[in-house]
DRENDO-1510 file (C-alpha; in Angstrom, 1 decimal, always signed):
<recs>
REC; n; res; u; v; w
REC; 1; MET; +180.2; +251.4; +188.2 .
REC; 2; THR; +176.7; +249.9; +187.7 .
REC; 3; ASN; +174.7; +250.2; +184.5 .
REC; 4; LEU; +170.9; +250.4; +184.3 .
REC; 5; ALA; +170.4; +246.7; +183.4 .
REC; 6; ASP; +172.5; +245.6; +186.4 .
REC; 7; LEU; +170.6; +247.9; +188.7 .
REC; 8; HIS; +167.3; +246.5; +187.5 .
REC; 9; ALA; +168.6; +242.9; +187.8 .
REC; 10; LEU; +169.7; +243.6; +191.4 .
REC; 11; MET; +166.3; +245.0; +192.3 .
REC; 12; ALA; +164.6; +241.9; +190.8 .
REC; 13; ARG; +166.9; +239.6; +192.8 .
REC; 14; LEU; +165.8; +241.4; +195.9 .
REC; 15; GLY; +162.2; +240.8; +195.0 .
REC; 16; HIS; +161.5; +244.4; +194.1 .
REC; 17; PRO; +161.6; +244.5; +190.2 .
REC; 18; VAL; +161.4; +247.9; +188.5 .
REC; 19; ALA; +158.2; +248.3; +186.5 .
REC; 20; GLY; +158.6; +248.3; +182.7 .
REC; 21; THR; +158.7; +251.7; +181.0 .
REC; 22; ALA; +158.2; +252.8; +177.4 .
REC; 23; SER; +160.0; +251.1; +174.5 .
REC; 24; ALA; +163.0; +252.8; +173.0 .
REC; 25; VAL; +162.4; +254.8; +169.8 .
REC; 26; GLU; +164.7; +255.0; +166.8 .
REC; 27; SER; +164.0; +258.7; +165.9 .
REC; 28; ARG; +167.1; +261.0; +166.0 .
REC; 29; PHE; +168.3; +264.5; +165.4 .
REC; 30; ALA; +169.6; +265.3; +161.9 .
REC; 31; ASP; +173.1; +264.5; +163.0 .
REC; 32; GLY; +172.1; +261.1; +164.4 .
REC; 33; ALA; +172.2; +262.1; +168.1 .
REC; 34; PRO; +169.3; +261.0; +170.3 .
REC; 35; TYR; +169.8; +263.8; +172.8 .
REC; 36; ARG; +171.4; +267.2; +173.3 .
REC; 37; PHE; +171.9; +269.6; +176.2 .
REC; 38; GLU; +170.2; +273.0; +176.4 .
REC; 39; ILE; +171.2; +275.6; +178.9 .
REC; 40; PRO; +168.3; +278.0; +179.6 .
REC; 41; SER; +168.3; +281.5; +181.1 .
REC; 42; VAL; +171.3; +282.6; +179.1 .
REC; 43; GLU; +170.3; +286.3; +179.3 .
REC; 44; GLY; +173.0; +288.1; +177.4 .
REC; 45; PRO; +176.5; +287.9; +175.9 .
REC; 46; ALA; +178.3; +288.0; +179.3 .
REC; 47; VAL; +176.2; +285.0; +180.5 .
REC; 48; LEU; +176.8; +283.2; +177.2 .
REC; 49; GLU; +180.5; +283.7; +177.5 .
REC; 50; SER; +180.5; +282.2; +181.0 .
REC; 51; VAL; +178.4; +279.3; +179.8 .
REC; 52; VAL; +180.7; +278.3; +176.9 .
REC; 53; ALA; +183.8; +278.8; +179.0 .
REC; 54; GLU; +182.4; +276.5; +181.7 .
REC; 55; ALA; +181.3; +274.0; +179.0 .
REC; 56; ASP; +184.9; +273.9; +177.7 .
REC; 57; ARG; +186.3; +273.5; +181.2 .
REC; 58; LEU; +184.0; +270.6; +182.0 .
REC; 59; GLY; +183.9; +269.0; +178.6 .
REC; 60; VAL; +180.1; +269.4; +178.2 .
REC; 61; PRO; +178.7; +269.6; +174.7 .
REC; 62; ILE; +176.2; +272.4; +174.6 .
REC; 63; ALA; +173.9; +272.4; +171.5 .
REC; 64; ARG; +171.5; +275.2; +172.4 .
REC; 65; THR; +171.2; +278.1; +174.8 .
REC; 66; SER; +167.8; +279.8; +175.4 .
REC; 67; GLN; +167.0; +283.2; +176.9 .
REC; 68; GLY; +163.9; +284.2; +179.0 .
REC; 69; SER; +164.0; +288.0; +179.3 .
REC; 70; GLY; +163.1; +288.6; +175.7 .
REC; 71; VAL; +164.5; +290.3; +172.6 .
REC; 72; MET; +163.2; +293.6; +173.8 .
REC; 73; MET; +165.5; +293.5; +176.8 .
REC; 74; LEU; +168.7; +293.2; +174.7 .
REC; 75; THR; +170.5; +296.0; +172.7 .
REC; 76; ASP; +171.4; +295.4; +169.1 .
REC; 77; ALA; +175.0; +295.1; +170.2 .
REC; 78; GLU; +174.2; +292.4; +172.7 .
REC; 79; ILE; +172.2; +290.4; +170.2 .
REC; 80; SER; +174.9; +290.7; +167.7 .
REC; 81; ASP; +177.5; +289.6; +170.2 .
REC; 82; MET; +175.4; +286.5; +171.1 .
REC; 83; ALA; +174.9; +285.7; +167.4 .
REC; 84; ARG; +178.6; +286.0; +166.8 .
REC; 85; ILE; +179.5; +283.6; +169.7 .
REC; 86; GLY; +176.8; +281.1; +168.5 .
REC; 87; ALA; +178.0; +281.2; +164.9 .
REC; 88; GLU; +181.6; +280.7; +166.0 .
REC; 89; ARG; +180.7; +277.8; +168.3 .
REC; 90; GLY; +178.0; +276.2; +166.2 .
REC; 91; ILE; +175.5; +276.7; +169.0 .
REC; 92; GLU; +171.8; +277.5; +168.6 .
REC; 93; ILE; +171.0; +280.9; +170.3 .
REC; 94; ASN; +167.4; +281.0; +171.2 .
REC; 95; LEU; +165.7; +284.3; +172.3 .
REC; 96; PHE; +162.3; +284.8; +173.8 .
REC; 97; LEU; +159.8; +287.0; +172.0 .
REC; 98; GLY; +158.3; +290.3; +173.0 .
REC; 99; PRO; +156.2; +291.5; +175.9 .
REC; 100; ARG; +154.0; +289.0; +177.8 .
REC; 101; ALA; +150.9; +289.0; +179.9 .
REC; 102; ALA; +152.9; +288.5; +183.2 .
REC; 103; TRP; +154.6; +291.9; +182.6 .
REC; 104; ASP; +151.5; +293.7; +181.3 .
REC; 105; THR; +148.9; +295.8; +183.0 .
REC; 106; GLY; +146.3; +293.0; +183.2 .
REC; 107; GLY; +145.5; +291.2; +186.4 .
REC; 108; GLN; +144.9; +287.5; +185.5 .
REC; 109; ALA; +148.6; +286.8; +184.9 .
REC; 110; LYS; +149.4; +288.1; +188.4 .
REC; 111; LEU; +147.3; +285.3; +189.8 .
REC; 112; THR; +148.2; +282.3; +187.6 .
REC; 113; GLN; +151.2; +281.4; +185.4 .
REC; 114; ALA; +148.7; +279.7; +183.0 .
REC; 115; VAL; +148.5; +282.9; +181.0 .
REC; 116; GLY; +151.9; +284.4; +181.8 .
REC; 117; ALA; +153.3; +284.2; +178.3 .
REC; 118; ALA; +150.1; +285.0; +176.4 .
REC; 119; ALA; +150.0; +288.0; +174.1 .
REC; 120; ARG; +147.2; +290.3; +175.3 .
REC; 121; GLY; +145.6; +291.9; +172.3 .
REC; 122; ASN; +146.8; +292.1; +168.7 .
REC; 123; ALA; +149.2; +294.9; +169.5 .
REC; 124; MET; +151.2; +292.5; +171.7 .
REC; 125; VAL; +151.3; +289.9; +168.8 .
REC; 126; ALA; +152.6; +292.7; +166.6 .
REC; 127; ALA; +155.2; +293.5; +169.2 .
REC; 128; CYS; +156.3; +289.8; +169.1 .
REC; 129; VAL; +156.6; +290.0; +165.3 .
REC; 130; ALA; +158.7; +293.2; +165.6 .
REC; 131; ASP; +161.0; +291.3; +168.0 .
REC; 132; ALA; +161.2; +288.5; +165.6 .
REC; 133; LEU; +162.1; +290.7; +162.6 .
REC; 134; ARG; +164.7; +292.6; +164.7 .
REC; 135; ALA; +166.4; +289.4; +166.0 .
REC; 136; CYS; +166.5; +287.8; +162.6 .
REC; 137; SER; +168.0; +290.9; +161.0 .
REC; 138; LEU; +170.8; +290.6; +163.5 .
REC; 139; GLY; +171.5; +287.0; +162.6 .
REC; 140; ILE; +169.4; +285.1; +165.1 .
REC; 141; ARG; +167.7; +281.9; +163.7 .
REC; 142; SER; +165.9; +280.6; +166.8 .
REC; 143; LEU; +163.0; +282.2; +168.7 .
REC; 144; LEU; +161.1; +281.2; +171.8 .
REC; 145; VAL; +157.3; +281.6; +171.5 .
REC; 146; GLY; +154.9; +281.7; +174.4 .
REC; 147; ASP; +151.6; +282.4; +172.6 .
REC; 148; VAL; +149.7; +280.0; +170.3 .
REC; 149; GLY; +148.3; +282.7; +168.0 .
REC; 150; THR; +151.8; +284.3; +167.7 .
REC; 151; LEU; +153.2; +280.9; +166.7 .
REC; 152; GLU; +150.8; +280.6; +163.8 .
REC; 153; VAL; +151.5; +284.2; +162.7 .
REC; 154; LEU; +155.2; +283.5; +162.7 .
REC; 155; ARG; +154.7; +280.3; +160.7 .
REC; 156; ALA; +152.8; +282.4; +158.1 .
REC; 157; LEU; +155.6; +284.9; +157.9 .
REC; 158; LYS; +158.1; +282.1; +157.4 .
REC; 159; ASP; +155.9; +280.7; +154.6 .
REC; 160; ASP; +155.7; +284.0; +152.7 .
REC; 161; GLY; +159.4; +284.8; +153.1 .
REC; 162; THR; +159.1; +287.7; +155.6 .
REC; 163; LEU; +161.0; +285.6; +158.1 .
REC; 164; PRO; +163.8; +283.1; +157.2 .
REC; 165; ALA; +162.6; +279.7; +156.2 .
REC; 166; ASN; +165.1; +278.0; +158.5 .
REC; 167; LEU; +164.0; +279.9; +161.5 .
REC; 168; VAL; +163.5; +277.6; +164.5 .
REC; 169; LEU; +160.3; +278.3; +166.5 .
REC; 170; LYS; +160.6; +276.8; +169.9 .
REC; 171; THR; +157.5; +276.7; +172.1 .
REC; 172; SER; +157.8; +277.8; +175.7 .
REC; 173; VAL; +157.1; +275.7; +178.8 .
REC; 174; LEU; +154.5; +278.4; +179.6 .
REC; 175; MET; +152.4; +277.0; +176.7 .
REC; 176; PRO; +151.1; +273.8; +178.4 .
REC; 177; LEU; +151.9; +270.7; +176.3 .
REC; 178; THR; +151.0; +267.5; +178.2 .
REC; 179; ASN; +149.6; +265.1; +175.6 .
REC; 180; GLY; +150.0; +263.8; +172.0 .
REC; 181; PRO; +147.1; +265.6; +170.4 .
REC; 182; THR; +148.4; +269.0; +171.7 .
REC; 183; ALA; +151.9; +268.2; +170.3 .
REC; 184; ALA; +150.3; +267.5; +166.9 .
REC; 185; VAL; +148.5; +270.8; +167.0 .
REC; 186; PHE; +151.6; +272.7; +167.8 .
REC; 187; GLU; +153.4; +271.0; +164.9 .
REC; 188; ARG; +150.6; +272.1; +162.5 .
REC; 189; LEU; +150.8; +275.7; +163.9 .
REC; 190; GLY; +154.5; +275.9; +163.0 .
REC; 191; ALA; +156.5; +274.7; +165.9 .
REC; 192; SER; +160.0; +273.4; +165.2 .
REC; 193; THR; +160.6; +272.0; +168.7 .
REC; 194; VAL; +158.2; +271.6; +171.6 .
REC; 195; ASN; +158.7; +272.2; +175.3 .
REC; 196; VAL; +156.6; +269.8; +177.3 .
REC; 197; GLY; +155.2; +269.8; +180.8 .
REC; 198; THR; +157.9; +269.4; +183.5 .
REC; 199; ASP; +156.0; +266.6; +185.4 .
REC; 200; LEU; +155.3; +264.1; +182.6 .
REC; 201; THR; +156.1; +260.5; +183.1 .
REC; 202; VAL; +158.1; +258.5; +180.6 .
REC; 203; PRO; +155.0; +256.8; +179.2 .
REC; 204; HIS; +153.5; +260.3; +178.7 .
REC; 205; LEU; +156.6; +261.4; +176.8 .
REC; 206; ALA; +156.3; +258.2; +174.7 .
REC; 207; GLU; +152.8; +259.2; +173.7 .
REC; 208; ILE; +153.9; +262.7; +172.7 .
REC; 209; ARG; +156.8; +261.1; +170.7 .
REC; 210; ALA; +154.2; +258.9; +168.8 .
REC; 211; ALA; +152.2; +262.0; +167.9 .
REC; 212; THR; +154.9; +264.3; +166.5 .
REC; 213; ARG; +158.2; +264.1; +164.7 .
REC; 214; LEU; +159.5; +267.3; +166.4 .
REC; 215; PRO; +162.3; +267.4; +168.9 .
REC; 216; ILE; +161.0; +267.4; +172.5 .
REC; 217; ASP; +162.5; +269.9; +175.1 .
REC; 218; LEU; +162.3; +268.7; +178.7 .
REC; 219; TYR; +163.6; +270.2; +181.9 .
REC; 220; LEU; +165.6; +267.5; +183.6 .
REC; 221; GLU; +166.1; +269.9; +186.5 .
REC; 222; VAL; +163.2; +272.1; +186.9 .
REC; 223; PRO; +163.0; +275.7; +188.2 .
REC; 224; ASP; +161.0; +276.1; +191.4 .
REC; 225; ASP; +158.2; +278.0; +189.7 .
REC; 226; GLN; +157.7; +275.1; +187.3 .
REC; 227; GLY; +157.7; +272.3; +189.9 .
REC; 228; GLY; +161.3; +272.1; +191.2 .
REC; 229; PHE; +161.8; +268.5; +190.1 .
REC; 230; VAL; +165.3; +266.9; +189.8 .
REC; 231; ARG; +165.1; +264.0; +187.4 .
REC; 232; PHE; +168.7; +263.0; +186.7 .
REC; 233; TYR; +168.2; +259.2; +187.2 .
REC; 234; GLU; +165.4; +259.2; +184.7 .
REC; 235; ALA; +167.6; +260.6; +181.9 .
REC; 236; VAL; +168.3; +257.3; +180.2 .
REC; 237; GLU; +164.7; +256.2; +180.1 .
REC; 238; ILE; +163.6; +259.7; +179.0 .
REC; 239; VAL; +166.1; +259.7; +176.1 .
REC; 240; ARG; +165.1; +256.2; +175.1 .
REC; 241; ALA; +161.4; +257.0; +175.0 .
REC; 242; ALA; +161.5; +260.6; +173.7 .
REC; 243; ALA; +164.4; +260.9; +171.3 .
REC; 244; PRO; +165.3; +263.3; +169.8 .
REC; 245; VAL; +165.2; +265.2; +173.0 .
REC; 246; TYR; +166.8; +268.4; +174.4 .
REC; 247; LEU; +167.7; +267.9; +178.1 .
REC; 248; LYS; +167.2; +271.3; +179.7 .
REC; 249; MET; +169.2; +272.1; +182.8 .
REC; 250; GLY; +167.2; +274.5; +184.9 .
REC; 251; LEU; +168.0; +275.1; +188.6 .
REC; 252; ARG; +166.0; +274.3; +191.7 .
REC; 253; ASN; +166.4; +276.7; +194.6 .
REC; 254; ALA; +167.5; +279.6; +192.3 .
REC; 255; PRO; +166.2; +283.1; +192.0 .
REC; 256; ASN; +163.9; +284.2; +189.2 .
REC; 257; ILE; +166.1; +286.6; +187.1 .
REC; 258; TYR; +163.5; +287.8; +184.5 .
REC; 259; PRO; +163.9; +290.4; +183.2 .
REC; 260; SER; +167.7; +290.2; +183.6 .
REC; 261; GLY; +170.2; +293.1; +183.5 .
REC; 262; SER; +173.3; +294.5; +185.1 .
REC; 263; HIS; +171.4; +295.3; +188.3 .
REC; 264; LEU; +171.6; +291.6; +189.2 .
REC; 265; GLY; +175.4; +291.7; +189.1 .
REC; 266; ALA; +177.2; +288.3; +188.7 .
REC; 267; VAL; +174.1; +286.2; +189.6 .
REC; 268; PRO; +173.0; +285.3; +186.0 .
REC; 269; ARG; +176.6; +284.4; +185.1 .
REC; 270; GLU; +177.0; +282.1; +188.2 .
REC; 271; LEU; +173.6; +280.5; +187.5 .
REC; 272; GLY; +174.7; +279.8; +184.0 .
REC; 273; ARG; +177.9; +278.1; +185.1 .
REC; 274; GLU; +176.0; +276.0; +187.6 .
REC; 275; ARG; +173.5; +274.9; +184.9 .
REC; 276; VAL; +176.5; +273.7; +182.8 .
REC; 277; ARG; +177.8; +271.8; +185.9 .
REC; 278; ARG; +174.5; +270.1; +186.3 .
REC; 279; ALA; +174.7; +269.0; +182.6 .
REC; 280; ALA; +178.1; +267.5; +183.4 .
REC; 281; LEU; +176.6; +265.6; +186.3 .
REC; 282; VAL; +173.8; +264.2; +184.0 .
REC; 283; GLN; +176.3; +263.3; +181.3 .
REC; 284; ARG; +178.4; +261.4; +183.7 .
REC; 285; LEU; +175.3; +259.5; +185.0 .
REC; 286; ILE; +174.1; +258.7; +181.4 .
REC; 287; GLU; +177.6; +257.3; +180.6 .
REC; 288; GLN; +177.5; +255.1; +183.8 .
REC; 289; LEU; +173.9; +253.8; +183.3 .
REC; 290; ASP; +174.2; +253.3; +179.5 .
REC; 291; PRO; +177.7; +253.7; +178.2 .
REC; 292; ALA; +176.7; +253.3; +174.6 .
REC; 293; LEU; +174.0; +256.1; +174.9 .
REC; 294; GLY; +176.5; +258.3; +176.7 .
REC; 295; LYS; +178.7; +258.4; +173.6 .
REC; 296; GLN; +175.8; +259.6; +171.4 .
REC; 297; VAL; +175.3; +263.0; +172.9 .
REC; 298; GLY; +174.9; +265.6; +170.2 .
REC; 299; ALA; +176.4; +269.1; +169.8 .
REC; 300; GLY; +176.7; +271.7; +167.1 .
REC; 301; PRO; +177.1; +272.5; +164.4 .
REC; 302; ALA; +174.2; +270.4; +162.9 .
REC; 303; PRO; +171.9; +271.1; +160.0 .
REC; 304; ASP; +168.7; +271.2; +162.2 .
REC; 305; LEU; +170.2; +273.6; +164.8 .
REC; 306; GLY; +169.2; +277.3; +164.6 .
REC; 307; VAL; +172.8; +278.5; +164.6 .
REC; 308; PRO; +173.0; +282.3; +163.9 .
REC; 309; GLU; +173.8; +283.4; +160.4 .
REC; 310; LEU; +176.1; +286.5; +160.2 .
</recs>
């Protein structure tokens, strides 16, 4: 096997040196890990069960799962089952909040994804708050936020004790974050972890890391509707420049399953399994290119993870 330094030396010997990238950073998660794996689109307890079973089979440490259909698309029993599995496994269970513009009666979101997760009107912000209160009452301690104003409202509710102080507020990829100043704004508004643009270069990620202490979430394989990039060979440099970072395993060439439900049959479960397989491929590659880094992958439980509380 050839590590990253050997590959770069080989290219230099051939007269085609690899251009320098961002310097490594020393920041880490609370448990000392520079990177963790996140499996997105885990839409209910059946998908979650498939994901953890596949992770066990392949030996993949999963720290966080996230869901895209929203709290309102889950029954109390389903949320409780997901919270139970997360608590037992020490995994953060992240659920998306409320209705969104893309599903509403307005027209702009039908033409552009730029406003797809926005909360149209104060009533929709209130619906997001209702989702947050319900999820937290059932043990969830991590929520996915797609609207800037809603993020600040939730921070205020954490500050006054209405929502748990340890509640993780994760920003959505649908809230464009492509530079350091925006990352700093999201941190001031109450974000706990920030999802960045899918097409950012390693130097771009380094600039964001310099602007915020928050963990960065980045799709390493990107859904088609967010660009469809597959960035496995960049994983080592991304971790070095952006740690602490969640490596999110989306899927290219996969159907959009939002909102999910039993009408989709086994598709969400099979997609979940494949996302875990992709994480296994990335972990093997990191271990090859940087064996020391490969041993530092983080998993739960950890004090900064939004593990459900039953």
